[in-house]
N, C-alpha and C positions, 0 to 999 in steps of 0.2 A: 264116383263122383258123376253127377248128372251133368252133362256138357250144357244143357239149356239152362241151368240154374247159376251159371258162372256169370256174373255181369250182365244180366238182362239188358241188352242193348250197349254196353261200354265194355265188356270184358268177358273171356273165357280163357283158361290157361291151366297150364301145368302138366307134369307127368310124374311118374314114379317108379322107383326100382324096388326090388325085394326088400328084405327087411333086415336091419341090424338089431338084435335082440340085446345084445350085452350091455346091460346097463350097470355101471360100477356101483359099489356099495358104500359110497362115502358117508351116506347116512343110511338109517335102517329101514326107513319106510318104503314100501314097494306096493304094486297093486294087490288088493286083498285077495284076488282071484288066482293069483299067480305064484308058482313056485320061485324061491329065491333064484337069482341069477347072478352069474360070475361076474367078477370085475374086469370087464375087457374094455380096451382104450376105444375112444370114439371112431366109429368107421369100420372097426373090425368085427365080423360076426361072432357071435357066440355059438357054442356047439348046441346048447339048449337054450330055450326052445327052437324048434325048426322053423324054416321060413312058411311051412304051412299052416304053422299056429304061432304067429309071432306074439311077443310080448308087448311091445310099444310100436306106434308109428314113429318112425325116424325121420325127422324133419331136419334138413340142413338149413340153419339159420344164416351161416356164412360167417358172422362175425361174433364177437363178444359183445353182448347188449350192455349199454352203458348202466341202465337201471329198469326195474319194472315196479318201481314205486309210482303210481300214477301221477302224483302231483309234480314229480320232477321230470317226467317223461317229455322228450323233445326230439325223439327220433323215430323212425318208421318201424324199425326192428323192435324197439321198445313197446309201440302200440301192438304189434302183432302178439308178443308175449303178454301183454298186460289184459288185453281183451279176452285172452283165453283163460285167464285165471281170475279177473274181476268182471262185474256186469253193473252198468250204470242204470240210471232211470229209463233209458231207452238203449237198444241194443242193435248191432249191425247184422244183416242177414244177406243171403245173396240176392234176395228180391227188393231190398231197401232197409227202412227202418221198422222196427217193431217193439212192442212194449218189452221191458227189461224188468227190473226190480219194481218200476211204477206200472201196475196193471191197467191203470186209467188216469186221464189228467182232464182238467178243465181249463180253459183259456178265456179270460175277460174279453167283452166286446171291443175294448180298444186295444187288444193284443198285448198288453204290458204285463199282465198277471197271470203265471201258471201255476195251477194247484195241482200237484201230483198224488196220486193215491197209491201208497205203496201195498205190496202183497206181504204177507207175513213169510220171512225166510230167515235164514241164519248165516252167520259167518261159518267158516270151515272148523272152527272149534267148537261149533254147537251153540254158541251164544247168539240171541237175537240180534238182527240187523234192523235199525230204526231209522227214522227220519233224522234224528239227531246226528247219526253218522254221517248224512249227507251234508247237513249243516257245517259240522266240523270240516269236512273234506273240502267244500267249496270255500269256505273262509281261510282254509289253509292255503288254497292255490294263490289268494292274493295277501297273504300275511307277509309284510315286508321282512321279517326275520328270516322267513324260508327262502325268499328270492326265487320263486319258481319260475323256469324259462318259459312256462306256458301261462303266466298270470294273466295274459290277454284274454284267455278263454273266458274268465269271469268279469275283468276290467272293462272290456269291451261291451258287456251287456248288462250286467246286474247293478242296479243302484246301489251307490255306496261303496261299490268295490275298488274303483279306481282311487278314492279318496283313502281308502284304508291302506291301500298299498303305498301311497305317496306320503303317508303319515299325517295327513290332513284330517283323517277320519278314524272311526273306531270299528272294531269287529261287529258290535252291537248294531252299527248303521248299514251293514252289508245285507241287503234284502233277499238273503237266501236263508230260510229258516224253517225249522220244524215247528208246525202248529200243535202237532200231537205225535205220537210214536209212529204214526202210519200216514201223516200228511205233511208233504214238504211244499212249500211256497217260494216262488221266485218272482221278482218284480223286476222287469226290464226297463231300460232308460228309454229304449225306442223299439217300435214293433220289430221283430225277426222272424218273417214266415218260415226262415230255415231252421229256427232254433232247436227244434226236437231232431233234426239231423245232426246239429252241431254237437248235443250233449250226448250222441252215443260214442263219442271219442273217448279214448282212455283216460285222459285227464280229469274227467267227472266221475269216474268210477269211485266207490267210496273206499276210504281208508280207515283202518281200525286204529284209533288213538293210542291204545296201550302199545301196539307195535311200534308206532312213531316214538313213542316216550322210551323205548328200549335204545334209541340212538341210530346214527347212520349205519345203512347196510342191513336194516332188519329184514328187508324183503329178500336177501340173499341167503339167509340162514333158515333152512326148513323148520328149525325148533322156534323160531319167533315169528315165522310168516304165518299171517292169517289173511284169508281172502273170501270172496263171497262167489266166485264165478264155477264154471263146470269142471275147472281143473285146479288142483293146488300143486305147489312146490314139494318135491320128494327129495330131489337131490340137485346140487349145483356144485359144478368143479370148473374153476376158472381156465379159461382157454381150452376146455374140453366138451362140455355138455351140461345141459340141465334136464332133469326128469320132471314132468308134470304128469300127476295121476288123477284119477277120477275123484271128484270131491263129493263124497256121499252126502254131505249137508246140503248140497245145492239142491234149491227148491225144485229143480226138474231133473234131478238125478235119475229118475228112471229111464229117461230118454237118451242118456248118454251111454253109447255103445263102446266107445273105445276107451280101455283100460289106462292107457298112458300115451304120453307124446314124448319122445326123447329128442330135444333139440341139440344137434350137434354144431360145432363151429370150425367148419372147413371152408377157409376163404379162396383156397386155390381151385380155380374153375376146372382144370382138368382133373384134379382129383376128385371133385365133386362129381362131375360127370362119370368117371369111371366107377365112383360107389354106386351111383344110380344103375348103371348098366350091370354092375354086379350084383344087384340085389341089396346092398347094404345101406341104400338111402331110398325113401319112399318119395319124399317130397324136396324139391330144391329150385330156387330161382338162381342159383350160382352156376352159371352155364357158359362155356366159352363162346364168345361172340362169333368166332370162325366157324363153328360146329352149326349154328342156328340154320342156314340154309338146307345143310344135310338133315338135320332133325326134322325140320318142317316137311321135308319129302319123305323121310321114312319113319318117323315116329308120331303115331296119331295122339300120343299123350302130350305133345307140346302144344302149348296155346300162347298166342300173343294178341294182344289188344291194347289200345290207347289207355293212358292213365292221364290224370290231371296232375302233373308234376314236371319239374324243370329240373335238369342238370345244368350247374352253373359253376363259376368261379366266384369265391369270397375274396375281396381285396381287404386286407386290414388296413383301413383308412388312418389308423395311427402310426403306421409305419411309413417312413420314407424310402423310396420315392413314390410309392403308391398312394401316400397322402395327397398327391397333386392329381387333381381329377382330370388333367390333360393327359398324364400317364396312365391312368384306368382306362380312359377312352381310347387311347392308342392301343393299348393290350387287347381291349375289347374289339375293335375294328380290325386287327391284324389276324384273326382266326378265321379259317374256311371250315364252317361248321358242316357243311355238306360232304366234305371230305371224310370228317369224323364219323357221320352216320353211314355213309356208303363203305368206307374201307375197314372201320374198326368195329362199331357197335353192331351193325348189319342186321337189325332186327325190325326195321321199320320205324325206328326212332324220327322225329321230325325236327330238322334244322331250326333254330330257334332265331326270331327277329325281335322279341320282345319277352319280358319275364311272364307274362300271363299266357298259358298255354291254350293251344286251340280248342281245347275242351272246356275251359272255363267260359261260363254263361252269364249272358246280361239277363236283365229282368224278363225280357221276352223269349228267353231260351237260345238266342242267337249267340255267336261266338265274339269274343272281344278281337279276335284276330280274322282279317280278311284272307281266305286261301284262294291261291292261284289255280289255274288250271292244271298246272304241273303237280298239284298237291301240296306244294310248299306255302308258308304264309308270306303276304306281302312284305317287302322290306320296310323297315321301321326304325326310327332313332338313328339312321345312318348304317343299319346293319342290314346287310343281304345274307338271307339264309344259305345261299349257294356260293358265295365267294367272299374273299377278304378285300377291304378297302385300304390297300397298301399305302396309297399316296397320302390318304387323310391321315391315316396312322402315323407315318413318317413325319407329316407336318406338325401334328400334335407333340409329337416326341421331341421335335427340334424347338418348338415354343416352350416346352419344359425344361430347356437346357441341355437335351442330348441328341444334337444332330448325328444323325447316321448312328445312333446308339453309343456315341463317344461318352465316356464318362459314366455310363449307366452301371451302377453297381449289381453283382451278381445276387439275384434274389432266390428264394427256395419256394417250391410249389409243394404243398403238402397234399398226399392223397392217402385214402384207406388202402390197407393192404389188399391187393387183389390184380389179377391180370388185366381185366378190362380197364379199370381206372389207371393202371399204370400206362397201357397203351395209349390212352386218351392223353394223358399228361405228357408222354414222350412225343406226341403229335404236335401238341400246343408248343411244347418246349422248342421243337424244330420249327414251327411256324414263326415264332418269334425270333429266332435265330436268323431265318431265311429273309424274313420281311422287315425286321427292326434291328439287326446286328446286335441283339442283346442276349446275354447268356443266363439261364436260369437253372438252378441245380434242383432235382427231384429228391424228395424225402417222403418215406412212407411210414405209416404207423397203423397199428391196430385200431379199428375204429374207435372203441371206447377210450383208447389213449388220446387218438386225434381229436376226438370231440372236447375233451378237457384241455388239450393244447390250444384249441381255437378259443374256448370259452375265457381262458386265461389271456387271450391275445398274444400268444407266443409264436406267430407264424406271420409270413409275408402274404402269400396267396394260397387258397386251398380250394381243391375241387370238391364242390358240395353237391346236394341234391334236396329236393324238397318235393314231397306229394301232399296234395290237398285231401282234407277230409270230407269234402264234397265240392261241388262244381262252382261255389261262390267265390268271387275274386277275393274276398277278406281271407280266405284260407291260403292265399298264395302270398298276400301282402302283409300279413300279420307279423311275419318273423323280421319285419325291418322297422317295426314300430319301437318307440323310445323304451317302454316297459317289456320288450321282448329279450330273448336271449341272443341277440344279433351278434352273429360271430364276426361280422364286419367291423364291429365297434363304431358304428354308425349312429351317433346320437348328439343331438343339440344341447342336451343338458345331462347332468349326472342323475343317476336313478338308483333305487336300491336293488334293481334286478341285475345291476352290472356294477358291483362295487369298486372294481379294478379299473374301470374306464374313466379316466379323468381328462382326457384329450377331447375337447369338443367339437362337433362338426355342425355349424350352423346350418348347412344346406338340407339337413334332415328334417327342419322345422316345417318347410313347406310340405314335405311327404306326411308328416304327422297331422298338419292341420287337413290336408285333403283326405286322409285315412279317417279321421274323426268325424268329418263332415259327411263321408260316404256312409259311415255306420248309423248316422241319424237321418239320412235321405232314404227315399222311396223312388221306385220307378227309373225313368230316364235320367233323371237328375243323378241318382245314385250311380248309374253306369257312367255317367259323364266324369263324376268324381274319382271313380276308380281309375279312369284313363288318365286323369291328371295325376293320381299318385303314382301310376306307372311311369308316367313322363318324368315326374321329378327323380323316380329311382334310376331310370335310364340315363338321365342327364348327368346325375351326380356319380353314378356308375360304381356304388359300392359292391355291386354284384354285376357279372358278366354272363348272361344266358348263352347255353351251348346248344342244348336240344330239348325236345319234349320227350317225356318218357314213354314207353310202352311197357306192359306187364308181360313177362315171359317166364313159364315154370314148367317143370316136368312133375308128373304125379303118376305113379305106377297104378292104374286103375285095376291091374291084375290082382293087386294086393289090397288096396283100400279103396273104399267107395265114399262118396259124399264129402270129399275135401272140397270146400267152397271158398269163394272170394266175396267181399263185399263189393259194392259198385265201386268203391275207390281203391280196390286192391288189395285189402287186408286178408291175410289167411284167416279162415274161420274153420275150426275143428270141431265145433259141437255137434255137428250131425255125421261126423266120420265114423266109419266102422270098417273092420276087415271083411273081405270078401270070402264067402264060404268056400 
């Protein structure tokens, strides 16, 4: 991996350990150039092949991915996997955005019409990929019967998409259409200079209709899975691993040097680090926070750099007592964020004072956050990044009917299985006890299970996180839109994207109005509208920002080279190869 190519300007990361080559034979497909391998458990090295001639790059994904159906993707891990096996019109690289299936495009003078000229390429089953596949996919994103959590990816931009999703328009009126087999046209509602960056995300990757017609779960069965990217699915074992092998039908297959990628699901951070040190894991972001200082000093393969993302709490606003904004604000103000970043995460994370990270850029390239001389953002919305406001928090809780915490019911704080998240939640649990005299019970679930729990609204409070696809504020704000998969259940009206959410929250309307106005605006007016949207978000407090992300990872460069990251922190394996 060439260090200079990792995040030119915003990122450099990772390290790697030797190799685990044991790939279980749940399905029969394996890299064509390799001898069959024995069925070993994830994380346990196989006797053959040796570490000197490994079979597959072993990447610890950490958790069970919820899906890699591009249309249904709504989490970072899903995107990592999806962009490894699918490719959209544009694609992400270490240096920025580059042509993908579209080898060129034209943009109208008014910035509203994009005409993409597709290269001739195939699906992994050898059938041609055409512009009709992109039309099907983009319309599937806003199909009300699909209820994609990422529908905003088209409804925010494409003429007719929002109306189709809302049931007031038709699929034929969605202006994302094939003009012929290799020409795809998109008409936007408003100019979007960042549009080519936006469509490099996983949700815009083409989906094969005949796979979707096979029913739910098609993407997890190698025998029903068809893709168009550099790798394809060969094995998937729930809770253990997935094996992606080189796709010989990929249009640029000759450039793909890595025969296979084995993604394993080890969410215990100490086990992950031990696997890396033992040579059983090559790449991982699952690293114990307490080991970061030592690794920074001793391991040249550890990289840490800022990301455009926020760690935060979701409050289920449909559940009492967090349905009361005073309770949500009290819980938000009672947290000492710097204590968490200094004593728990310890990797350079920045305590938050608002939802938009420091790296989110205004039109002129400046940050939405003012940074103080000490490197912390200025206080905002009553939140100081380096202390809790206990007095105000107590006052708000008393106004909500819980003086000194009296009568406050025990709530559950949900988190994904993993030591770092557990420690963060334990710290917050103790702060709320010390500062507000309230009790909160911790509950952990594997990530894929927890995501469904949150989508169903069956939780009180959840530790969450969101990373943006690029530096625009829309990428951080979109998850709280009416038509998003907002886990906080914060909506002013019912919507097909959340058929279970029937308790309405009028306060979200002001956010929605500011969001839509910002999407239609340009320049400083757009910047001001995003600040207005954030102000509503912080005042209504369906989410409580904790800190801004950094990317940290280990990649064993003694074994693999050219494992890269996009400018927004997505793993890129397209150029990866084993070191001779």
